[in-house]
VOPA-318677 format. One record per residue (C-alpha): residue in three letters; y, z, x. Coordinates in steps of 0.25 Angstrom, whole numbers, plus 5000, padded with zeros to 4 digits. Layout:
+------+-------+------+------+
: code : north :   up : east :
+------+-------+------+------+
:  Ala :     Y :    Z :    X :
...
+------+-------+------+------+
This chain:
+------+-------+------+------+
: code : north :   up : east :
+------+-------+------+------+
:  Met :  5000 : 5000 : 5000 :
:  Asp :  5010 : 5003 : 5011 :
:  Ser :  5006 : 4990 : 5018 :
:  Thr :  5009 : 4982 : 5005 :
:  Leu :  5023 : 4990 : 5003 :
:  Ala :  5027 : 4987 : 5018 :
:  Glu :  5023 : 4972 : 5016 :
:  His :  5032 : 4972 : 5003 :
:  Asn :  5044 : 4978 : 5010 :
:  Asp :  5043 : 4968 : 5022 :
:  Ala :  5043 : 4957 : 5012 :
:  Ala :  5055 : 4962 : 5004 :
:  Ala :  5063 : 4965 : 5017 :
:  Pro :  5074 : 4954 : 5018 :
:  Leu :  5073 : 4944 : 5030 :
:  Pro :  5085 : 4945 : 5041 :
:  Ala :  5095 : 4934 : 5038 :
:  Lys :  5095 : 4923 : 5048 :
:  Arg :  5108 : 4919 : 5055 :
:  His :  5112 : 4905 : 5053 :
:  Pro :  5112 : 4897 : 5066 :
:  Phe :  5127 : 4894 : 5064 :
:  Ala :  5130 : 4909 : 5063 :
:  Lys :  5124 : 4911 : 5076 :
:  Leu :  5131 : 4900 : 5083 :
:  Phe :  5144 : 4904 : 5077 :
:  Ser :  5143 : 4919 : 5081 :
:  Gly :  5139 : 4914 : 5095 :
:  Leu :  5151 : 4905 : 5096 :
:  Leu :  5160 : 4917 : 5091 :
:  Ile :  5154 : 4926 : 5102 :
:  Thr :  5156 : 4915 : 5113 :
:  Leu :  5170 : 4912 : 5108 :
:  Gly :  5173 : 4927 : 5109 :
:  Val :  5168 : 4928 : 5123 :
:  Ile :  5176 : 4916 : 5127 :
:  Ala :  5189 : 4922 : 5121 :
:  Leu :  5187 : 4935 : 5128 :
:  Lys :  5185 : 4927 : 5141 :
:  Leu :  5197 : 4918 : 5139 :
:  Lys :  5205 : 4930 : 5135 :
:  Ala :  5202 : 4937 : 5148 :
:  Val :  5205 : 4924 : 5156 :
:  Gly :  5218 : 4922 : 5148 :
:  Ala :  5222 : 4936 : 5152 :
:  Leu :  5219 : 4933 : 5167 :
:  Val :  5227 : 4920 : 5166 :
:  Phe :  5238 : 4927 : 5159 :
:  Asp :  5239 : 4938 : 5169 :
:  Phe :  5239 : 4929 : 5180 :
:  Phe :  5250 : 4920 : 5175 :
:  Arg :  5258 : 4932 : 5171 :
:  Gly :  5260 : 4936 : 5185 :
:  Tyr :  5267 : 4922 : 5187 :
:  Ala :  5277 : 4924 : 5175 :
:  Val :  5288 : 4926 : 5185 :
:  Asn :  5302 : 4920 : 5187 :
:  Pro :  5300 : 4910 : 5199 :
:  Phe :  5315 : 4911 : 5202 :
:  Glu :  5316 : 4926 : 5202 :
:  Gly :  5324 : 4931 : 5214 :
:  Phe :  5332 : 4918 : 5215 :
:  Gly :  5347 : 4919 : 5217 :
:  Val :  5358 : 4909 : 5216 :
:  Ala :  5355 : 4904 : 5230 :
:  Gln :  5340 : 4901 : 5226 :
:  Tyr :  5344 : 4894 : 5214 :
:  Leu :  5355 : 4886 : 5221 :
:  Val :  5345 : 4881 : 5232 :
:  Ala :  5334 : 4878 : 5221 :
:  Gly :  5344 : 4870 : 5212 :
:  Gly :  5352 : 4864 : 5223 :
:  Thr :  5340 : 4858 : 5230 :
:  Met :  5334 : 4853 : 5217 :
:  Leu :  5346 : 4845 : 5214 :
:  Leu :  5347 : 4840 : 5228 :
:  Ser :  5332 : 4836 : 5227 :
:  Ile :  5335 : 4829 : 5213 :
:  Gly :  5346 : 4821 : 5219 :
:  Ala :  5338 : 4817 : 5231 :
:  Tyr :  5327 : 4812 : 5222 :
:  Ala :  5337 : 4805 : 5213 :
:  Met :  5340 : 4796 : 5225 :
:  Lys :  5326 : 4791 : 5226 :
:  Trp :  5320 : 4794 : 5212 :
:  Pro :  5324 : 4793 : 5197 :
:  Leu :  5332 : 4805 : 5194 :
:  Gly :  5322 : 4810 : 5183 :
:  Leu :  5311 : 4809 : 5193 :
:  Gly :  5318 : 4818 : 5203 :
:  Ile :  5322 : 4828 : 5193 :
:  Gly :  5308 : 4828 : 5188 :
:  Phe :  5302 : 4830 : 5202 :
:  Met :  5311 : 4841 : 5204 :
:  Val :  5307 : 4848 : 5192 :
:  Ile :  5293 : 4848 : 5196 :
:  Thr :  5296 : 4852 : 5210 :
:  Leu :  5304 : 4864 : 5204 :
:  Ile :  5292 : 4868 : 5195 :
:  His :  5283 : 4867 : 5207 :
:  Glu :  5292 : 4877 : 5215 :
:  Ile :  5293 : 4886 : 5203 :
:  Gly :  5278 : 4887 : 5203 :
:  His :  5279 : 4892 : 5217 :
:  Ala :  5290 : 4902 : 5213 :
:  Val :  5282 : 4907 : 5201 :
:  Val :  5270 : 4911 : 5210 :
:  Ile :  5279 : 4917 : 5221 :
:  Arg :  5286 : 4926 : 5211 :
:  Gly :  5273 : 4929 : 5204 :
:  Lys :  5267 : 4934 : 5217 :
:  Gly :  5279 : 4943 : 5219 :
:  Leu :  5285 : 4935 : 5230 :
:  Arg :  5300 : 4931 : 5231 :
:  Ala :  5304 : 4916 : 5231 :
:  Gly :  5315 : 4912 : 5240 :
:  Val :  5322 : 4898 : 5237 :
:  Met :  5317 : 4886 : 5229 :
:  Val :  5321 : 4873 : 5236 :
:  Phe :  5319 : 4859 : 5234 :
:  Ile :  5319 : 4848 : 5244 :
:  Pro :  5321 : 4833 : 5240 :
:  Phe :  5308 : 4825 : 5242 :
:  Ile :  5300 : 4837 : 5247 :
:  Gly :  5300 : 4846 : 5235 :
:  Gly :  5303 : 4861 : 5234 :
:  Ala :  5300 : 4875 : 5239 :
:  Val :  5301 : 4889 : 5236 :
:  Thr :  5302 : 4899 : 5247 :
:  Leu :  5297 : 4913 : 5247 :
:  Lys :  5304 : 4926 : 5251 :
:  Asp :  5291 : 4933 : 5251 :
:  Gln :  5278 : 4927 : 5257 :
:  Pro :  5265 : 4926 : 5249 :
:  Arg :  5256 : 4938 : 5252 :
:  Ser :  5243 : 4929 : 5254 :
:  Ala :  5239 : 4915 : 5256 :
:  Tyr :  5233 : 4916 : 5242 :
:  Asp :  5247 : 4919 : 5236 :
:  Asp :  5253 : 4908 : 5244 :
:  Ala :  5243 : 4898 : 5239 :
:  Gln :  5246 : 4902 : 5225 :
:  Ile :  5261 : 4900 : 5227 :
:  Gly :  5258 : 4886 : 5233 :
:  Leu :  5249 : 4882 : 5221 :
:  Ala :  5259 : 4886 : 5211 :
:  Gly :  5269 : 4875 : 5214 :
:  Pro :  5260 : 4863 : 5213 :
:  Ile :  5254 : 4870 : 5200 :
:  Phe :  5267 : 4871 : 5194 :
:  Gly :  5272 : 4857 : 5199 :
:  Thr :  5259 : 4851 : 5194 :
:  Ala :  5261 : 4857 : 5180 :
:  Ala :  5275 : 4851 : 5180 :
:  Ser :  5270 : 4837 : 5184 :
:  Leu :  5259 : 4838 : 5173 :
:  Val :  5270 : 4841 : 5163 :
:  Val :  5278 : 4829 : 5168 :
:  Leu :  5266 : 4820 : 5167 :
:  Gln :  5264 : 4824 : 5153 :
:  Ile :  5278 : 4820 : 5149 :
:  Tyr :  5276 : 4807 : 5155 :
:  Lys :  5263 : 4805 : 5146 :
:  Trp :  5272 : 4809 : 5134 :
:  Thr :  5284 : 4800 : 5138 :
:  Glu :  5278 : 4789 : 5147 :
:  Asn :  5290 : 4790 : 5155 :
:  Pro :  5287 : 4786 : 5169 :
:  Leu :  5297 : 4796 : 5175 :
:  Trp :  5289 : 4807 : 5170 :
:  Leu :  5276 : 4801 : 5177 :
:  Ala :  5284 : 4800 : 5190 :
:  Ile :  5289 : 4814 : 5190 :
:  Ala :  5274 : 4819 : 5187 :
:  Phe :  5270 : 4810 : 5199 :
:  Ala :  5280 : 4816 : 5208 :
:  Gly :  5276 : 4830 : 5203 :
:  Phe :  5262 : 4828 : 5206 :
:  Gly :  5264 : 4822 : 5219 :
:  Leu :  5274 : 4834 : 5223 :
:  Asn :  5263 : 4844 : 5220 :
:  Leu :  5252 : 4837 : 5226 :
:  Ile :  5260 : 4835 : 5239 :
:  Asn :  5263 : 4850 : 5239 :
:  Leu :  5248 : 4853 : 5239 :
:  Leu :  5246 : 4847 : 5253 :
:  Pro :  5241 : 4858 : 5262 :
:  Ile :  5254 : 4858 : 5271 :
:  Gly :  5261 : 4870 : 5275 :
:  Met :  5274 : 4869 : 5268 :
:  Leu :  5268 : 4863 : 5255 :
:  Asp :  5261 : 4871 : 5244 :
:  Gly :  5247 : 4866 : 5249 :
:  Gly :  5250 : 4873 : 5262 :
:  Arg :  5252 : 4886 : 5255 :
:  Ile :  5240 : 4884 : 5246 :
:  Ser :  5230 : 4880 : 5258 :
:  Gly :  5233 : 4893 : 5265 :
:  Ala :  5225 : 4900 : 5254 :
:  Val :  5213 : 4890 : 5255 :
:  Thr :  5212 : 4886 : 5270 :
:  Lys :  5222 : 4884 : 5281 :
:  Trp :  5214 : 4871 : 5285 :
:  Met :  5221 : 4864 : 5273 :
:  Trp :  5233 : 4865 : 5282 :
:  Val :  5226 : 4856 : 5292 :
:  Phe :  5224 : 4845 : 5281 :
:  Gly :  5239 : 4846 : 5277 :
:  Gly :  5243 : 4846 : 5292 :
:  Leu :  5235 : 4833 : 5295 :
:  Phe :  5241 : 4827 : 5282 :
:  Leu :  5255 : 4829 : 5288 :
:  Val :  5252 : 4824 : 5302 :
:  Tyr :  5246 : 4811 : 5295 :
:  Lys :  5259 : 4809 : 5287 :
:  Val :  5268 : 4812 : 5300 :
:  Val :  5260 : 4802 : 5308 :
:  Lys :  5259 : 4791 : 5297 :
:  Gln :  5273 : 4793 : 5292 :
:  Pro :  5281 : 4800 : 5303 :
:  Asn :  5295 : 4806 : 5299 :
:  Pro :  5302 : 4818 : 5304 :
:  Phe :  5301 : 4825 : 5290 :
:  Met :  5286 : 4825 : 5290 :
:  Leu :  5286 : 4829 : 5305 :
:  Val :  5294 : 4841 : 5301 :
:  Ile :  5285 : 4845 : 5289 :
:  Leu :  5273 : 4844 : 5299 :
:  Leu :  5280 : 4853 : 5308 :
:  Leu :  5283 : 4863 : 5297 :
:  Val :  5269 : 4863 : 5291 :
:  Ala :  5263 : 4865 : 5305 :
:  Phe :  5272 : 4877 : 5307 :
:  Gln :  5268 : 4883 : 5293 :
:  Val :  5253 : 4881 : 5296 :
:  Tyr :  5255 : 4888 : 5309 :
:  Ala :  5262 : 4899 : 5303 :
:  Ser :  5251 : 4900 : 5292 :
:  Ile :  5241 : 4901 : 5303 :
:  Val :  5248 : 4912 : 5310 :
:  Arg :  5250 : 4920 : 5297 :
:  Glu :  5235 : 4919 : 5295 :
:  His :  5233 : 4925 : 5308 :
:  Asp :  5243 : 4936 : 5307 :
:  Asp :  5242 : 4939 : 5292 :
:  Lys :  5227 : 4937 : 5288 :
:  Ser :  5229 : 4944 : 5275 :
:  Phe :  5238 : 4932 : 5270 :
:  Tyr :  5227 : 4923 : 5271 :
:  Asp :  5217 : 4932 : 5265 :
:  Val :  5213 : 4924 : 5253 :
:  Thr :  5200 : 4927 : 5245 :
:  Ala :  5190 : 4916 : 5243 :
:  Gly :  5193 : 4916 : 5228 :
:  Gln :  5208 : 4914 : 5231 :
:  Arg :  5205 : 4903 : 5241 :
:  Ala :  5196 : 4896 : 5231 :
:  Ala :  5206 : 4897 : 5220 :
:  Ile :  5217 : 4891 : 5228 :
:  Ala :  5209 : 4880 : 5234 :
:  Ile :  5204 : 4876 : 5220 :
:  Ala :  5218 : 4876 : 5214 :
:  Tyr :  5224 : 4869 : 5226 :
:  Phe :  5213 : 4857 : 5226 :
:  Ala :  5213 : 4856 : 5211 :
:  Leu :  5228 : 4854 : 5211 :
:  Val :  5228 : 4844 : 5222 :
:  Leu :  5217 : 4836 : 5215 :
:  Phe :  5225 : 4837 : 5202 :
:  Leu :  5238 : 4833 : 5208 :
:  Gly :  5232 : 4822 : 5216 :
:  His :  5226 : 4816 : 5203 :
:  Gln :  5239 : 4818 : 5195 :
:  Thr :  5248 : 4812 : 5206 :
:  Phe :  5239 : 4800 : 5207 :
:  Met :  5238 : 4797 : 5192 :
:  Ala :  5253 : 4799 : 5191 :
:  Tyr :  5255 : 4789 : 5202 :
:  Ser :  5246 : 4779 : 5196 :
:  Arg :  5253 : 4780 : 5183 :
:  Leu :  5266 : 4777 : 5190 :
:  Ser :  5261 : 4766 : 5197 :
:  Glu :  5256 : 4759 : 5184 :
:  Leu :  5270 : 4761 : 5178 :
:  Val :  5277 : 4754 : 5189 :
:  Lys :  5268 : 4742 : 5189 :
+------+-------+------+------+
């Protein structure tokens, strides 16, 4: 009798409801999206915290003299460009150069260093001097990278304006901007590439030096010779500093890899953009 009752109760018990496959898929998707959202939130917080450190006034500490030097040399450069180029091209090129130099100044201030003067030299570019020297080759490389990154962003904006308007002037400005930032990445002492290469390997300076020697031999002129001598002196000073101040070049493997990846990616990207802009200009003038 007990056995019959047990069988009756088992038969009367409701079966567990089966979940629809779509419900399982939907709940799994929600869990996955939740995990991704949490990861993105954490990454976003890190990115925000990183860039918050660079939310600075790049002209902080500039006085009347610094503004006069920057403004005066900008106007001088625009006037010099206007003698050889259309006025719009000269102005556009100077705006990209200014944004390039502001990039340097932003990271200089973000690292708690003081900028000296911002000066522009016709057919050369610009420069921001430092009152305080970077504390490490890694900091110096970040300052060096900031200029080409800002300048590349400005050139991409100009390229987009060309795509909207189809005005060749904008394409010419973009080409000049890409070329300026690409040349600045050469691993030559006074250029941004020279500062960046100090955190990667000093052997990059040898490549840059050989390039300069080649240019002096193939196209000899006093200006190139002066640049070669200045670069040689700067490389020598850097080697001396490496011997006397080993902590300056104490760069971790991770930092070295990060700078190298950023540098070579920027070189490849700018090389491609410069070539494409030049090809488009060539097609337009045919």
